[in-house]
Every structure is written in C-alpha cells, then in structure tokens.
C-alpha beads as a LAMMPS data file, in Angstrom:
LAMMPS data file: protein, C-alpha beads

194 atoms
193 bonds

1 atom types
1 bond types

-500.0 500.0 xlo xhi
-500.0 500.0 ylo yhi
-500.0 500.0 zlo zhi

Masses

1 110.0

Atoms # bond

1 1 1 -36.777 -143.938 288.407
2 1 1 -34.292 -146.456 287.009
3 1 1 -36.701 -149.374 287.542
4 1 1 -39.136 -147.638 285.150
5 1 1 -36.613 -147.337 282.315
6 1 1 -37.004 -149.664 279.344
7 1 1 -34.038 -150.880 277.301
8 1 1 -34.475 -150.285 273.578
9 1 1 -34.001 -153.304 271.278
10 1 1 -31.074 -151.743 269.383
11 1 1 -27.770 -150.103 270.228
12 1 1 -25.989 -147.039 268.981
13 1 1 -22.279 -146.460 268.506
14 1 1 -19.994 -143.680 269.734
15 1 1 -18.361 -142.626 266.451
16 1 1 -16.761 -139.346 267.596
17 1 1 -15.691 -137.878 270.926
18 1 1 -14.699 -134.214 271.166
19 1 1 -13.472 -131.801 273.834
20 1 1 -12.456 -128.174 274.196
21 1 1 -10.648 -127.249 277.411
22 1 1 -10.959 -123.477 276.893
23 1 1 -14.323 -121.866 276.153
24 1 1 -12.549 -118.591 275.303
25 1 1 -11.114 -120.207 272.151
26 1 1 -14.618 -120.579 270.708
27 1 1 -17.221 -123.256 270.136
28 1 1 -15.069 -125.667 268.097
29 1 1 -14.009 -128.887 269.812
30 1 1 -11.194 -131.285 268.969
31 1 1 -11.577 -135.037 268.323
32 1 1 -10.092 -137.484 270.854
33 1 1 -10.029 -141.289 271.082
34 1 1 -11.566 -141.496 274.561
35 1 1 -13.085 -139.343 277.281
36 1 1 -13.461 -139.798 281.003
37 1 1 -16.975 -139.060 282.221
38 1 1 -16.945 -137.642 285.744
39 1 1 -19.820 -136.422 287.897
40 1 1 -18.528 -132.941 287.059
41 1 1 -18.729 -133.604 283.292
42 1 1 -16.183 -134.654 280.683
43 1 1 -12.636 -134.399 282.050
44 1 1 -10.879 -131.531 280.294
45 1 1 -13.977 -130.027 278.635
46 1 1 -15.053 -126.432 279.173
47 1 1 -18.724 -127.359 279.751
48 1 1 -17.928 -129.340 282.895
49 1 1 -18.878 -128.441 286.431
50 1 1 -21.620 -129.436 288.850
51 1 1 -23.138 -125.970 288.484
52 1 1 -23.218 -123.244 285.844
53 1 1 -24.624 -119.760 285.397
54 1 1 -28.096 -119.587 283.876
55 1 1 -28.217 -118.031 280.415
56 1 1 -30.747 -116.881 277.813
57 1 1 -32.324 -120.370 277.642
58 1 1 -33.505 -119.999 281.256
59 1 1 -34.767 -116.407 281.378
60 1 1 -38.341 -117.552 282.056
61 1 1 -37.182 -119.271 285.245
62 1 1 -34.166 -117.277 286.490
63 1 1 -32.342 -114.004 286.173
64 1 1 -29.312 -114.375 283.887
65 1 1 -26.280 -115.492 285.879
66 1 1 -28.170 -117.407 288.583
67 1 1 -26.205 -120.478 289.742
68 1 1 -28.058 -123.647 288.673
69 1 1 -27.319 -127.395 288.417
70 1 1 -25.341 -128.087 285.249
71 1 1 -27.560 -130.384 283.185
72 1 1 -25.620 -129.347 280.031
73 1 1 -22.349 -131.165 280.740
74 1 1 -22.470 -133.143 277.485
75 1 1 -23.677 -132.218 273.989
76 1 1 -24.800 -135.262 271.967
77 1 1 -25.486 -135.317 268.213
78 1 1 -25.879 -138.041 265.600
79 1 1 -24.161 -138.656 262.274
80 1 1 -27.573 -139.142 260.665
81 1 1 -29.017 -135.837 261.888
82 1 1 -25.833 -133.907 261.008
83 1 1 -26.173 -135.300 257.460
84 1 1 -29.851 -134.251 257.370
85 1 1 -28.918 -130.726 258.495
86 1 1 -26.202 -130.448 255.827
87 1 1 -28.608 -131.648 253.129
88 1 1 -31.232 -129.134 254.220
89 1 1 -28.632 -126.354 254.203
90 1 1 -27.352 -127.424 250.783
91 1 1 -23.761 -127.818 251.994
92 1 1 -21.460 -130.869 251.856
93 1 1 -21.308 -131.433 255.612
94 1 1 -21.828 -130.048 259.087
95 1 1 -18.841 -131.130 261.151
96 1 1 -19.568 -132.042 264.792
97 1 1 -16.760 -129.791 265.995
98 1 1 -18.566 -126.779 264.434
99 1 1 -21.646 -127.310 266.610
100 1 1 -19.934 -127.964 269.940
101 1 1 -20.540 -131.728 270.042
102 1 1 -18.923 -133.907 272.723
103 1 1 -20.404 -137.208 271.553
104 1 1 -21.538 -138.152 268.056
105 1 1 -23.589 -141.321 267.714
106 1 1 -24.601 -143.587 264.862
107 1 1 -27.527 -145.981 264.808
108 1 1 -29.934 -144.229 267.200
109 1 1 -32.912 -143.257 265.022
110 1 1 -34.156 -139.695 265.602
111 1 1 -31.657 -139.129 268.410
112 1 1 -32.990 -135.629 269.138
113 1 1 -36.445 -137.061 269.834
114 1 1 -35.255 -139.247 272.732
115 1 1 -37.319 -138.101 275.722
116 1 1 -35.875 -136.333 278.763
117 1 1 -34.655 -138.788 281.425
118 1 1 -33.492 -141.285 278.789
119 1 1 -30.096 -142.806 279.551
120 1 1 -27.121 -143.642 277.323
121 1 1 -25.027 -146.438 278.846
122 1 1 -21.503 -147.449 277.791
123 1 1 -19.518 -150.700 278.260
124 1 1 -17.469 -149.184 281.129
125 1 1 -20.705 -148.583 283.064
126 1 1 -20.590 -144.833 282.374
127 1 1 -24.066 -143.366 281.953
128 1 1 -25.319 -140.065 280.550
129 1 1 -28.765 -138.876 281.666
130 1 1 -30.567 -136.866 278.997
131 1 1 -31.876 -133.501 280.116
132 1 1 -33.476 -131.938 277.047
133 1 1 -33.224 -131.157 273.347
134 1 1 -30.417 -128.763 272.439
135 1 1 -32.247 -126.044 270.496
136 1 1 -30.369 -124.635 267.464
137 1 1 -28.815 -121.237 268.074
138 1 1 -26.814 -118.531 266.343
139 1 1 -23.353 -119.548 267.637
140 1 1 -22.949 -122.702 265.519
141 1 1 -24.742 -120.897 262.679
142 1 1 -22.052 -118.200 262.653
143 1 1 -19.272 -120.800 262.669
144 1 1 -20.843 -122.819 259.838
145 1 1 -21.282 -119.611 257.816
146 1 1 -17.513 -119.093 258.122
147 1 1 -16.946 -122.346 256.192
148 1 1 -20.055 -122.174 253.970
149 1 1 -21.113 -118.510 253.617
150 1 1 -24.091 -119.047 251.287
151 1 1 -26.190 -121.966 252.525
152 1 1 -29.507 -122.688 250.844
153 1 1 -31.211 -122.649 254.258
154 1 1 -29.865 -121.370 257.582
155 1 1 -28.603 -123.641 260.352
156 1 1 -31.254 -122.653 262.912
157 1 1 -34.108 -123.604 260.564
158 1 1 -32.364 -126.707 259.184
159 1 1 -31.416 -128.052 262.618
160 1 1 -34.853 -127.770 264.222
161 1 1 -35.577 -131.084 265.998
162 1 1 -32.195 -132.403 264.777
163 1 1 -29.709 -130.432 266.942
164 1 1 -29.191 -133.250 269.412
165 1 1 -29.470 -133.415 273.163
166 1 1 -27.719 -132.223 276.289
167 1 1 -27.241 -134.245 279.420
168 1 1 -25.316 -134.826 282.613
169 1 1 -23.189 -137.645 283.983
170 1 1 -25.115 -140.114 286.138
171 1 1 -22.352 -142.760 286.422
172 1 1 -18.639 -142.233 285.872
173 1 1 -16.450 -144.189 283.461
174 1 1 -14.429 -144.083 280.268
175 1 1 -16.017 -143.850 276.823
176 1 1 -13.968 -144.847 273.774
177 1 1 -14.562 -144.168 270.115
178 1 1 -16.404 -147.212 268.733
179 1 1 -18.111 -148.104 272.038
180 1 1 -21.626 -149.510 271.860
181 1 1 -24.372 -147.390 273.425
182 1 1 -27.312 -149.007 275.199
183 1 1 -30.386 -146.759 275.287
184 1 1 -32.865 -146.709 278.168
185 1 1 -36.070 -144.660 277.915
186 1 1 -38.695 -143.674 280.494
187 1 1 -42.413 -144.461 280.149
188 1 1 -44.022 -142.429 277.364
189 1 1 -47.051 -140.313 278.189
190 1 1 -48.274 -136.810 277.471
191 1 1 -48.998 -134.403 280.327
192 1 1 -52.686 -133.494 279.759
193 1 1 -52.619 -129.988 281.280
194 1 1 -50.578 -127.970 278.783

Bonds

1 1 1 2
2 1 2 3
3 1 3 4
4 1 4 5
5 1 5 6
6 1 6 7
7 1 7 8
8 1 8 9
9 1 9 10
10 1 10 11
11 1 11 12
12 1 12 13
13 1 13 14
14 1 14 15
15 1 15 16
16 1 16 17
17 1 17 18
18 1 18 19
19 1 19 20
20 1 20 21
21 1 21 22
22 1 22 23
23 1 23 24
24 1 24 25
25 1 25 26
26 1 26 27
27 1 27 28
28 1 28 29
29 1 29 30
30 1 30 31
31 1 31 32
32 1 32 33
33 1 33 34
34 1 34 35
35 1 35 36
36 1 36 37
37 1 37 38
38 1 38 39
39 1 39 40
40 1 40 41
41 1 41 42
42 1 42 43
43 1 43 44
44 1 44 45
45 1 45 46
46 1 46 47
47 1 47 48
48 1 48 49
49 1 49 50
50 1 50 51
51 1 51 52
52 1 52 53
53 1 53 54
54 1 54 55
55 1 55 56
56 1 56 57
57 1 57 58
58 1 58 59
59 1 59 60
60 1 60 61
61 1 61 62
62 1 62 63
63 1 63 64
64 1 64 65
65 1 65 66
66 1 66 67
67 1 67 68
68 1 68 69
69 1 69 70
70 1 70 71
71 1 71 72
72 1 72 73
73 1 73 74
74 1 74 75
75 1 75 76
76 1 76 77
77 1 77 78
78 1 78 79
79 1 79 80
80 1 80 81
81 1 81 82
82 1 82 83
83 1 83 84
84 1 84 85
85 1 85 86
86 1 86 87
87 1 87 88
88 1 88 89
89 1 89 90
90 1 90 91
91 1 91 92
92 1 92 93
93 1 93 94
94 1 94 95
95 1 95 96
96 1 96 97
97 1 97 98
98 1 98 99
99 1 99 100
100 1 100 101
101 1 101 102
102 1 102 103
103 1 103 104
104 1 104 105
105 1 105 106
106 1 106 107
107 1 107 108
108 1 108 109
109 1 109 110
110 1 110 111
111 1 111 112
112 1 112 113
113 1 113 114
114 1 114 115
115 1 115 116
116 1 116 117
117 1 117 118
118 1 118 119
119 1 119 120
120 1 120 121
121 1 121 122
122 1 122 123
123 1 123 124
124 1 124 125
125 1 125 126
126 1 126 127
127 1 127 128
128 1 128 129
129 1 129 130
130 1 130 131
131 1 131 132
132 1 132 133
133 1 133 134
134 1 134 135
135 1 135 136
136 1 136 137
137 1 137 138
138 1 138 139
139 1 139 140
140 1 140 141
141 1 141 142
142 1 142 143
143 1 143 144
144 1 144 145
145 1 145 146
146 1 146 147
147 1 147 148
148 1 148 149
149 1 149 150
150 1 150 151
151 1 151 152
152 1 152 153
153 1 153 154
154 1 154 155
155 1 155 156
156 1 156 157
157 1 157 158
158 1 158 159
159 1 159 160
160 1 160 161
161 1 161 162
162 1 162 163
163 1 163 164
164 1 164 165
165 1 165 166
166 1 166 167
167 1 167 168
168 1 168 169
169 1 169 170
170 1 170 171
171 1 171 172
172 1 172 173
173 1 173 174
174 1 174 175
175 1 175 176
176 1 176 177
177 1 177 178
178 1 178 179
179 1 179 180
180 1 180 181
181 1 181 182
182 1 182 183
183 1 183 184
184 1 184 185
185 1 185 186
186 1 186 187
187 1 187 188
188 1 188 189
189 1 189 190
190 1 190 191
191 1 191 192
192 1 192 193
193 1 193 194
C-alpha cells in the first residue's frame, strides 16, 4: 500500500497535543508538549490499546462489546475546522479538549475530508494511519453546552464533516508541539457499486 501513497505538496503543523489517562474522568483532555506514539496508541492516553470493545458506531457489523482492532487510538482535529464549528454554533470557540482531541493541526485544508488510509508523518518518523471520519456525537455536545448553554446551532449539526478523523499508530515515535506534518494520501477513486 505505501508505494501507492502520494505526498501532498504542503505540510501541516501539530499545534496542540492532548491526553487523558483516565476515561472515567470524562471526555476532556489536557494539553502536553509532546506525546509518544506507540503501536498501542498514545502513551498515557485512555484511548490506547491494540483492541477495544465495539460500540454504537459498529452495531451494523458487531454486537456491542465485541473485541475489535482499535483503529480509534488517536483523535485528530484542525484549528480551522474548530473555528468553523464555533462560528456555526455562534460561540467564541470550541476548545480541542472539549471534543476529546489528541492532535490538533493547522494548515491541512479540509482535514476531515482526508480519505481513509491517508498517513500523517512526523519528523521523528512516527506515522498515524487514518481510519475514518470521526462523526459528531452527543458527548462533546453535552460538554460544550456546559460552557455555552445557548448555542445558535447544535454541535452535532455544526460539526458535520468538520469533526476530524480517527486513526491508529503505524510507526512509533515522539511528536512535539510545533512539529511539521507530512501528508500522504492513497489513490482517489469512487467505488461504483454503492
């Protein structure tokens, strides 16, 4: 697969890195200066692990609680799309820690539209493989409502196609705030039998 990937002619930047070691404390994550990407996920983050239990997003494929490969080790959002969401909601900002972000980028146009199997590569050699778009859900919406109880438009509607991506670690390494991000994308084609 990697020989088919094409390097995009621009780079992004890692502007924020966030972790939460304890899922029981809620969705909010805390900013850090660097993270270690391991095959099991981000060191010290509650979404790590090679496997996870399937949830409501996978009910068409599995019974809830089925053990599956964890392709949701990392949640990736962009500064630009967070600003678009806030504008649509009519609030001053949507903080990345409110929506469970691990990595916030700048300079990758339409981040959420990057196709599955794209790769984000960092100077250390660390690489994140993109699984799929992270569809907006009620959990961040409830947290945002705590800070801004009367938005003009709800989070789920405002964040459609702007909620970012989830992925898994393909190559280990350290990522630091301010690191450049090289983007690799797979060939673009539409499956004709949908």
